[in-house]
C-alpha positions in Angstrom: 114.5 141.3 -22.3 114.4 137.7 -23.5 116.9 136.6 -20.9 114.8 138.1 -18.2 111.7 136.3 -19.5 113.6 133.0 -19.7 114.8 133.5 -16.1 111.2 134.1 -14.9 109.9 131.0 -16.6 112.7 128.9 -15.2 112.1 130.3 -11.7 108.4 129.6 -12.0 109.0 125.9 -12.9 111.5 125.7 -10.0 108.8 127.0 -7.6 106.1 124.7 -9.0 108.5 121.7 -8.7 109.2 122.7 -5.1 105.5 122.8 -4.3 104.9 119.4 -5.9 107.8 117.9 -3.9 106.4 119.3 -0.6 102.9 118.0 -1.4 104.4 114.6 -2.1 106.2 114.5 1.2 103.0 115.7 3.1 101.0 113.0 1.3 102.8 110.3 3.3 101.5 111.8 6.5 97.8 111.4 5.6 96.3 108.8 7.9 94.0 106.1 6.6 90.6 105.8 8.3 89.8 102.3 9.3 86.2 101.3 9.5 84.9 99.9 12.8 84.3 96.2 13.0 81.0 96.8 14.8 77.9 97.3 12.7 76.5 100.7 13.8 73.4 102.4 12.4 73.6 105.9 10.9 72.0 107.4 13.9 74.6 105.9 16.3 77.4 107.2 14.1 75.8 110.6 13.7 75.2 110.6 10.0 72.5 113.1 9.0 70.5 112.5 5.8 69.5 115.5 3.7 66.1 115.5 2.1 66.6 116.4 -1.5 62.9 116.3 -2.4 63.4 113.5 -4.9 61.9 110.1 -4.5 
């Protein structure tokens, strides 16, 4: 019984390590967003402001 539980715990840590390594590798493929050099207003970019009712 204890040996089976120990095997399950070890397997769980192996799987979590594998997921963390895959996430680290995929993190290198995230592209950075570079801001445009031109000054554009929010309307030109398409930003919509939400009215929260607070002033």
